[in-house]
Each structure stands twice: as structure tokens, then as C-alpha cells.
N, C-alpha and C positions, 0 to 999 in steps of 0.2 A: 503493500500500500504506500509506503513512503515515496516510492519512485513514480507514483501517479499524482503526487502532490503538486498542483500546478505552480505555486510560487517557487518551489524548489526546482522544478523543471525549467522555469524561466531563468533562474540563476545559472543552471548548468549550461544551457544553450548559449549563454553570453560569454562563456569561457574562451579565451584566446588559444591559438594553436600551441603556445608554449606553456600552457597550464595555468596562466595567471588571468586576472581580470583587470582590464584597464591600466595595466602596467603600474598598479598600486597595491598596497597591502592593507592599510588601516582606514582607507577612505570609506565613508558611508554615503548613501544617497541623500539628497537634500530632504530635510524634514518637511518641506513645503510641497513635496511631490510624492506620488504613490508609485513612481517608477523605480527601477533598479539602476538607473543610469549612474555611473561613477563608482559603483561598488568596488571595494578593494578585495584582494585575494584572500587574506586571512579572514575577513568578515564573511566572505562568500562561503568559504569552507566551514567556518563555525556554524553558519546558518544551516548548511546542508547536514552537518552532524546533528544539530539540534532537531532537525526534521526527521531524523532516523536513518539517514544514508550511512552506509558502511564505509570503512576506510578503503575498501577495495572496489567501491563503485567507481565507474570510469572517471567522473569529474574529480572526485577526491584523489584517486590514484594519480591522475595526471598532474594535480597540483602539488603532490608531495615532494617532487624534486626541488621545486623552488623553495618550499618551506624548509626542507632539510639543509639546503645550501645556506639559508639564513642563519642556521645554528653555528656555522663555521665563522671564525673571525676574519671574514673575507672583506678586504678593503676596496674591492672593485666598486667604483662610483655607481654603477648601474644597480648595485645591490641595496642602494638607499631608496630605490623606487620613487614614490611621490615626494620624498624628502631630498631628492637631488637638488643641488644648487642651480640657480638659473645660469644659462650659458654665459661664459666669461667670468663666472664667479666661483669661489670655492668656500667650503665650510672651514671654520677653524677646526683643528684636530680634535679638540675637546667636544665640540658640537657634533661632529661626525661620529665620534665614539659614543656619545649620549644617544644619538638616534639609532645607531646600530644595536646598542644594548636593548633599546625598546623593541625593535623589530625582532631581535633574537628571542626575547622573552615571550613576545606574542606568538611567534612561530612555535616555540617550545610548548606553550599552553595549548595551541591548536593540535599539535601532533600528540600530545599526551591525551587530550580529549578523544582523539581518533583511535586510541588504543595502543600507542607505541611506547608505553612506559618502560618496557624492557629493552628498547633500542639503546645501544651505548651512546649514540649521539644525543638523544633526548636526556638520558641520565647524566651525561656530561654537562649539558647546559643547566640542568636542574641543580647539580652539585655546585657548579661555579656560582650560580645565582644565590643559592642558600648560604654558601660560604661568605659571599659579599654582604648579605643581609646580616648574618650573625656577627661578622666583624664589626659592622656598624652598631648593632645592638649592644655589643660588649665595650664599645668605646664611649668616651664622655659625650660625643656628639649625639648619642641617642637621647640624652637628657636635654641637651641644649644645642640643637642643630641650626639655630638661627644666628645670622650675623646682620649687622646694620649696614646698608648701602644707601647713602643719602638719607632720606627720611623713611626708608622701607626696611622691614624685617624680612629677610629672604633666607632660603636654605643655603648653607655652605656648600661649596663645590664638592667637598669630601663626603657629604652626607649621602647615604645610600639606603633609604627606606625601601620596603618592598613595594612593587607596583601591583596593580590589580591583575596584570597578566602573570606575574610571578606567583601570586596566590592561586590563580586559576590553574597554573601548571602543577603546583604542588597538590592541589585539590584532586586532580585526576591521577595521582601517583601514590596510591596507598602503600605499596610495598616500599617505595623509596622513603616515605614518611616514617614507616616503622624502623627503618635502618638509621634514621636521624631523629630519634625520639627526643633527645635533649634539646636539639635545635628547634624542634617544633614547639616544645614547651616555652622556650624563650620567645618564639614568634607569637604564641597565643597571648602571653603577658603584654607584649607590645601592642597587639591589635585591640586589647581591652582598655588601653589607656585613653584618657579624655582627648578628644580631637582638638588641636590648637586652633585659635581663631585666625591666625595669620593666613593670608592667601598663599596657595602653593606655587611659589616662584623660586627658582633655583639659579644660582650663579653657575654658568657653564662657559668656561673660557672667559671671554670679555663680554658675554651677553648675559641677560637675565631672562630665562625662558620659563613660561608657564609649564607646570608639571602636574596637570590635573589627575593623571593616572597613578601618581604616587600616593600611598596610604600612610598617613601620618598619625593614625590613631583610630578610635572607634567611629566608624562611619554611620552607625545607627544607635546613637545614645538615648534617643527619646522619641515619643510619638510624632512630634513635629517633623522630625527627619523622615519618618515613614510617609507621612501625608504629603511632604514636599516632593517626593519622587518615589512613587510606589514601585515601578519596575526596578529601579536601582536598589530599593530596599529588599525586594525579592531576590535580586542577583546576589546581594551581600549575604542574606540568610542562606541561600542555596550553597554558596561557596563555603560559608562557615559550617554548614551541615556536612559537606563533603570532607572538610578538614577535621571533622569530629570535634568542633569547637562549640557548636550551637547549644547543645544540652548542658554544657559547662557554664554558660554565661546566662545569668538570671535575666538581664535586660533584653538580650536578643531573644531568649525564650518567651518573654512576655510580649515582645513585638510580634513574634510568630503566632502566639496564642490569640492575639487580637485579630489577625487575619482569619484564623479558624472560627473565632466567635462571629465574624461578619459573614459567615456562610449560612445560608438558610437551611430549612429542613430538607430541601432537595440536594444539599451539598454544594450549591452554586454560590460563589462569593459575590457580594454586592458592595459597592463603595460605602464607606462609613458616612460620607457626606456627598451630596450631589449625584448626578447620573452620567457625568462625562467619562469616556473611556480613558484609563490611565495612559499618560504619555511621559516620555523622558527626553531630556536634551543630551543625555550621556551617551557618547558613541560606543562605549564599551558594552552597553546593554543591547544595542541594535540587533546583533545576531540572534538573540533569543527572545525578544519581546517587541512586537507581537509576532508569533509564528503564522498567524492567520490574518488576512485582511478582513476587517469587520465593518459592518454597517453601523449606523449611528443609533439604531434601535434594536431591541431584542436581547435576549439573554446571551446570545453568542458574543456580545461585547465583553463578557466576563470570563470566557473560556480560558484565556491565557493565564490570568491570575489564578483561577481555580486549579488549572493544571499544575502551576508552580507550587501552590499550597500542598497539593497531594504529593508531588515529587519530593518536596522538602520533608514531608512526613515520612515517606519511605526511606529517605537518606538518613534520617535521624532515628530510625528504628520504631516508628509508630505504626499502628495498624491503620490501613486505609480501607474505608468501607465504600464499595461501589454501589451507587443508588440509581 
């Protein structure tokens, strides 16, 4: 059935002969359009995997070569894809390294989700990523990663907090996590810290770059955070469930229980307030929310949220009743 899913088929037929989409990796279609124009390769593959496509299905298999190449520390300019500098210009070495690290972690997360946890290339990038994160957590920078530049508090260049893609990669590697139990405990303690109020901007070379994908603490500390971005809240809860962190954290468990309480007798979730379909501006969430195009009326508007609530229940060891 997944291979008859029209939105997924539309993604697959847009794939280029080299296995990529639009010579980009992390691009997402415009939020103002219902088309798939401009979709990046990593987001395309993640969407196919979320829709039930196997790692050996033709579109995913053809994309694997470019994703595996991103895991290598390849300094070929073309490997920056949409982040390549404009003609006649070059990136500072620090900026190029920062962008390559982001693409490497995103590719590793996608391949781990596809089922390549045992592949030595995926394990290699996971190990290097976790070592870098743990070195950061063990340093004084973990407590005070901010420096003042002008009138702004920004992340120091040496700070290396985990990215959402790093967490997603580890979430899909249970055997690897068991081998690094102590490191995962340190990571949990970090993720449960209060989120700082400073905007996520980091010194990279001579530039100050926004780093919205870096996780600086608890992204879901209260109900207002859930209501502000329901799809991102579900993405966070699902990732924490896969990491086996959800049931250990009282706040996250309460936020999840609130989703469950908002389900009716038929098991279908409805918004706590209003009737608008949940939306998110976060590009990280695009590949798995929503999986179905919805009309503006009818209970089908709530299928994606309802599905995620059930999935999180399964991941956290709860019984799911099918009604």
C-alpha cells in the first residue's frame, strides 16, 4: 500500500537521474504552496521513509549513494549542494566545515532511519558526533556557552551542542545507544535543562550564523510551547520516546498525556482550542507532518496528530487500542 500513496509517488517521480532532488539536501517546498517544487534530497527520502517505503525501494536505493558520500569528510565544493557559495565567491573554512557537519548529521539521521544502523559508515559518523557532543558537555562551555559580541549574546565558536539531526540519528540506533550508555545519560541530563532565552546564533569564522537546529536545552518545558507549535512538539516527544527518555521526564510525560486527554471516545485527537489544522514553520518537521494532504473540514484534519499520538504510545511501551 505505501507504494500507491500518491504524495509519495509524486516525490519519487521528481527524483533526478543521479538520485538527488533539485541538487539540494535540506530544502523544503514553500509553505505558501501545496506543490513539491524545490524539495531537497534528505527531506524527500525522510518523507518516503515516513510513508512506509523500504530502504531498498528504487527511489530510496538510488538516493543512498549521495547520502553515504555525505558521511565522508569530502571537501568537494559540489558536496555542499544548496549551500555552495555563489560563483566567484568562497566560504570561509570554518563556515564550510559548519555546513558540512550539518549535512553529515542529517544524512546520518536519514540512513539510520532507513535501517542502516549496523553500517560502519553510519556508526562512524554517529560515534564522531556523540564524541563531539560529550566533549562539549564535559567542558565549562556546557554551562556557559555564550560570549558577548557587540550588544549580543551568541554561542562561542567552540560550543558544540547536539543538533536535532544528531538526536534523530541516535534515536534510530538503539544498539549503538546501548554501547554508549554513559554518554546517553549525560545527553539526557543536558536535554532536560531549562532552555536559555538567548537566540540561537553562533560565531562561525568571522560570521554570526543562525543555528536554529541546535538544541540548547528542553524544547518542551510547558504547555505554551506545545500550543505554539504542535507538530514540533510531537516531533520532540517522538524523538524522546525513541531515545527512551520520554517516560523518565515528568514534564514531557505530562505534555504527552495532554495530547491523549484531547482524544475523544473514538480515539481521534481534536485541538484543545480552535479548529485550525496544526501547522509548523520548522523545516525539520516537514518530512513527517503532515503525511496526508487535508481538506479544511472533516475529521481527516486530525489524522496526522492522532497517528503520532499512537506511535509515541507504542514507542514508549503503552498499549494502543484500535477503535
